N, C-alpha and C positions, 0 to 999 in steps of 0.2 A: 505493500499500500503503501503511494506516496503521500507525504506527510505535507503540514499545510506552510511550515514552514521549513528554511535551511538555511546555515550558515556561508558566508559569501565576502572573500578578499575586494574591498573597493576603490576606487578611486572618488571620494564623497565632496570634494570642492575643487576650486583650481588650483592646490597650492601642495607644498613640499609632504608627500604621508599617502599613506592608504589605510584603513581600514577594517578590523576584520568583524560582521554584524553578522544578524537573524534577519532576515528576510523573509518572502512568503517566497515561495517555490516559481518557478514559474510555470507558466499553460500555454499550449500551442496557442499558435492564432487559424492557424487554418489545415487544411490536410494535408498542405506543404514541405510542416513542419514536428519535427519531433523532440521530446524532452531524453535528455542522452544522461543516466545516470554516469556521473565523469567517476572515471578507477586511476587515473594519476595524471597531470599533469605540471607541465615544464613549470618556469620561470626566464623567461630568457631576457636578452639585453633589453630589446621596445619593454618590458615592463620598469624595470630598473630607471632608466630615464621615466616612466611614466609616476615613478613612484619620488622621483629628484625629482621631475616638474619641472626640463625641459622646456625650450622655447618650441620647437616641435614638435611637440605633444603635444602644444596648448589648441587644435583643434577640437581637443573633444574636451572641451570645455562648454559648449550648451548642450551636450549631452549626460554634462555630470548628475547625482553619482554613477556611477559606470563599476559593474565588477570586472577584476581585469584576467587574464590567462587565453591562451588562444593556442596551446600546445599541447595538443591533451589527446586521452583512450577514455571509448567509454560507453556504455551499453544505448544504443535508444528504445527505446519502450514497443516505436509503432514503423511501419515501413516495411519494406524490404529485409532490412540488415534489422529489426527487429530482436531483444535478448543475445546477438553477436555480436558483435567486441568493433569499433573498426575509431579509426582520428575522422577527424571531422575540420575538410579545410577551412580558414577561417578569413579567410573576403569573401564576401555575402553582394552576389550582382544580384542589380535593381529586378531582371525582368522587367524594364517598359521604354530602356533607353531605345534606337534603332537600332544598336549591335544585338544586348537582347531581342531582340522580336525575330532578329534574324539567323538565332541560333550561334550565330558567336558569338559568346560567354568572357572570353578572354580578353576581347575589346571592349568588355562594357565598361561606360564614364561616372557610372553614379553608384559606386558599393559603398557597403559600409561595415566594417571590421569587428569581429569578434573578438571581446576584447579590449576592443576598444571605441566606435561608438555602440557597441552593444550589449549585452550583459557577456560576460565569458566561462568557462572554466572555474576558475580556482571559486568553486561554489560547489556542492551538490549535487545539485542538477543546471542544465542548462538548455535552451531555449533555439533548438539550431536548424534550417532546412532541408530538408532531405538527401537533399541533389547534393551537399556540400558533403557526404559522409561514405565514409572509403575504409572497407571491410582489411581488418586487418588480416593479413594470412597464421593463418593454426602458429606455426612455430617461433612464432616471434613474440616474443610478451608483452608487456605490459610497456616497461620503461623503455624496453628500448621502442618501441613504436610511436613514443611519447618524440621519437626523436624525427616522426618525416618531416615535420614543418619547418627544421633549422636544414637536413639536410636537403631539400627540395629549393630554398634559398641555394649552398653551394654550389647545387644541380645547378641551378639560373648562371650564377659566374662561370661555372665551369663553358655551360654554351655560350656563355658573349665574349668568352675570351678567344673561341676559334680551335685551333689544332696545337695538343697540348704536349704532345708526344715528341721524346728528343731537347723535349724548351727549359731554360732553365726556371724554377718559377719562387718566387716571394708569397711569401704567405704572412703580411701585417697584422694582429688580431691573435690569439692564442685559443677565443674561445668556440663555441660551437660552434658559431659557421667555418670560422677561419680553420675548426678541428678537422672540421667538413669538406670542405675548399682542396686540406692541406690529404686527406682521404683521396679523396678521387681525380687531383690530379697524379696522385702516385700512381694512382689503376688505370690511370691514361694515359700511361707511359714517359711521363713527366722524367729528362733525366739528373732533377734535381731541384726536391722540395726542401726549400726555407721557412723558417718560419721565425718568426718575432712577436718580440711582448717587453712590458714593463714593470718588473717585480712581480713574474708571473714564474712561480718557484711550481705553485699547487697545479696549473696545467699547465707548463711543460714536464713537469712529471706522467699528468693523465699522454698526454702526445708522442713519452718517452716509451711510456708503454701500448701505445698504439706505434708503436719501430721510428720511428722518427731520433735520431738524433744532431741534426744541423738544427738546434733550437743557442737566438741566439737574444740577450735583453739588452736591452736599447736607452738605460733608465742612468746609468752614468759618458754613454756612445753615443756619436750621433748614426744614425744607418748606415751610411758606412763607411762608419768607423767596425761598427759589432758582426755588419757582414765580410766582412775582408775579406776574413780565414777560408771564410767561403766562398765567394765572388772567386778568387784567386789570379785579379786584376781580369778582367770580363767582367759587365754585366744581365741585367738580368733580361729576361724573353717575355716575361707579362709577371707581375706585379698584381697582388690579389687588399685589396686594400677592406681589413673588417676591424677595426677598431672604434671608428665612432669619430675620429680625433680628425680634424679635417686636415692640422700642421699638415700630417706623416703626407699627407699629397703633395707634395710640394718636398719631403723629406725622398719621393717612393719614384719621381722625377729624376733624380740625381743617380740611381744607382740600377735606369731603364733605358734598356740600349737601344741605338739608335729605332726608327721607326717597330717598338715595343712597344706594346699599353697594358696600363693602372685601370683597371678588374673596381670601381668601386662600387660596397656590397653596403659597406654599414650608414648607417640613420646617424644625422647631425646634429649636432644642439649650436651651433653658431654658421656664424658664412666661412669664406674660404677668398682668402684675396692669394692669386694665382697669376705670378708672373709669366705670362704665355707666350714668351716671342726666342726664352732655349727648346719651347715642346714644339712649336713651329718648325724652329729652325731644325731640330733633331727627326722631322716626321713621327711626334710619339704618342700616343692614344689614348684618349678618357673616357674610356666608356660606365657608364649606369646598368645592373643589375640590382632585379630587386623582385618582381612576383613572377616566380612562374605558371606557368601553361596549366592548367587541371590537369589534363592530361600526364603529368611530373608523379602523381602522387600514388596511385600503384608501384611505379617507377621506381618511387625510393622509399618504399616498406618490401620489393624485392632485390631492393640493392639493401636491405639491413638484412633478412635475411639472409643475403648472402654472404655476409661481412661485420656475420655479427660477433662471430669473436672477437672480433677488432673492434669494433666500435663498442665492444660492451666497457670499456674502458673510461667513455668521456662524462655517461653518469658518476657521479661522486657521490651522492646522499640522494636520500628521499626521506623526507622530514612530514610529517600529519596537517594536516591543513590551519593544525593551532597553534605550529610551532611557525610560522608563514615569517612572520617577523625578524628568527632566527633568520630559517631562509638568506631572507633577502640581503643579511646581513653578509651572511655567510658570501656570495653572488658582490655584493657591491665590495668589498674586499678580498675580491677575486681569491679564497682562502678555501672554494670548492671549484669544482669544473660544471656542469650543467645540475640545478639540484630540483630532483619536482616534489609535488608538496600532493598528498594522495589526503582526500577530501574525508572517505569516511573508514582514516583509521589507519594504520600500518599492518593490520592481519582483518582486514576484512573479510 
C-alpha cells in the first residue's frame, strides 16, 4: 500500500542548503505517467551545485520547492515495466513542440528536468513519464544501474570527440563523469589516458583500482607541469573537461596539439574570458557536450553489464536518505567518489 506521505530531500528556497522533509506522496496525473518506488539514487555534481546554489542553477528558482535527485533506479507501479527495475531518463520532453509532434524527441525545445524543475528521486516515490523508463538488465545491480545517467554523459562526450583510437587523451576532473570518460576512452583504443585532479586522493584511488596509473595532481602545479611526465614533450590530441571550473579550459588549450579538440562537459558557475587568438592560429576546436540521445540509455546499461567488474569501484558510499547531509558533505569535500542514497534504508 502506498503511504500518504514520504521523506524527500528538497531545495526549498533560492539559497544555500537542502532540507529533508515529509511531503505528500505524488500521484500520476495521467495514464502516461507512473509512480516509481525509488530503490537507490546517486548524488551528482549538479546536485552539489544546487546545494551551494550556483548562479548556473538559478533557472530552478521559479519552481521551488522541488525534490532533487536524477540518477536513480526504481520499480514502476504501472505500465509495461510494472514490478520490474528501471532507470529513468531525467530529461522530460514536452510532447507539444514541433519536434515532439514529429516524433523527434531528441530535438525537443521545451524540456523539464526530473530533480531540477520537477520533483526528483531523493525521495521514496517519484512521478515519471512511462516513456522515460528503461529496463535494467537482470545481471546489473541497483548500485551499478544508477550509473547509467553519468555513463550516458560520458558516452556523449566520446561521440563529440570523434575518433579516439590511437589518440593521446587528457581527462580533466576525476569525478564520475571523468571516470566514465577515461574508461570509455581506454575501451575505444586511446593510446594514452591521463586524468588530472586537484587534491583528489580519494577519487584517484578509485581510478587506480580501475586500472589507471597516469594520474596528475594540479593542486600545486600548472596543468602543463603536472602532465609533463606523461606527455614526454608532446601535446594531447583530445582533452575532456569534466571539472566545472572554466579556467581549466584555458589551461587545456596550452597542452592541446594543433588541430586538437577540447570537449567541454562541465557545467560552470561563472563565465570564462578566453583569448581566442592562439586557438585560432592553432586551429584548435572547442566543443560542448551535454545530453545524449534517448537511444544511448540501453547502450549505457549494456556497457555497465559488460564492464561491471571495472566500474564497481566508482561507487564508494551507500547511505540511507536520512544521512543525505553526510553524503553531500563527503562529496563536497571530495572524500568520496559516487555516493548513493537509499530512501527506504540500507536493508530494504
